[in-house]
N, C-alpha and C positions, 0 to 999 in steps of 0.2 A: 824320884826320877829326877837324873842332873839334866838330861837332855829333855827337849819334846819333839815330837814325830807327829808326819800325818802321812798317810799311806792313798795316794789318788792315781788310778790310770796305771799302775805300776811302778810308779814313781813312789820313790820312799825320801820325804822331806825333812831332815833331820835338822833342828837348830842346835847350835852350841852356843852356849855362853862365852862371851868374849873376857868374862872375868875369871874363868874356871883356874882353880887352885891345882896345886900339885897334889894334895889330898884328896881331890876328886876326879882326877885327870883320868884315872885307871877306871873307875866307875863309868865314866862317858864314855870311854873304848867301849868296855864291855857292854853296856847297854847298846851301842851301836850294832857291835858285833851281833849280837841277841836278837836284833830286829832285822837285821840284814838275814841272819840264818832261819829266820821265821818267817818272811815275806816273800823271800826270794825276788827282790825288785829286780826290774829291767835298769833301771837308773837309781843310783844314790845322788840326792843333791844336800849339801851340808851348807847350811847357813851359818855364817859368823858373824853374831851380833855386835854392834859396834866397831869403831874405827881403829883400835890399836887392842887384838888377840894378843892374851898372855902367853907366856911360852907353853904352859900346861895348856892351852887350848891349840896352839899348833902342835904340841906332841898328839894330842887327842887326834886332830886331824891326819897326822902323818901314819899314824896307825890304823886308821879308817883307810886311807889311801892304799896302804899295802894290803890289809884284808880284801878289799873290792878289786885291786890288780890280782891277786892271787884266786878269787872266784871269777874272775872274767866279767864284772859287774864295772859299766863305767861310773865314774864319780866325776860330780862338777861341784865346784865351790862358788858358794855366791857371798857378797858381803852387803853392807849397808848402803853404799854407793848404788850396786844393782837395784836394790830394791827403792831407794829413792829416784832413780832412771825410771822402774815401772811405775810407779805412783805418777809421774811427772808425765809422762806417755798418754794416759786414760785421757780420754776427751772430756772437757768441762762443758757444764752446761750454760747456755748464753741467757 
């Protein structure tokens, strides 16, 4: 698999590598589409890992957005900055 995923509480969390290349772009989009059709989640959350996604990663994201829109499934996109903010918001033990 090119992507990784987890399904929790009706939310499909898909992680898309930021260094995706053109040869794997279609596979990533197809895997995402297959997961959405198989699980029919309430929401799809696509996470781009890394600060500088490749053009192929952005293309796979665009394909996922079009597919989710056509199915009426909300799509959210998060990146590493959001993940860092979530980690910094966690309470620390004193």
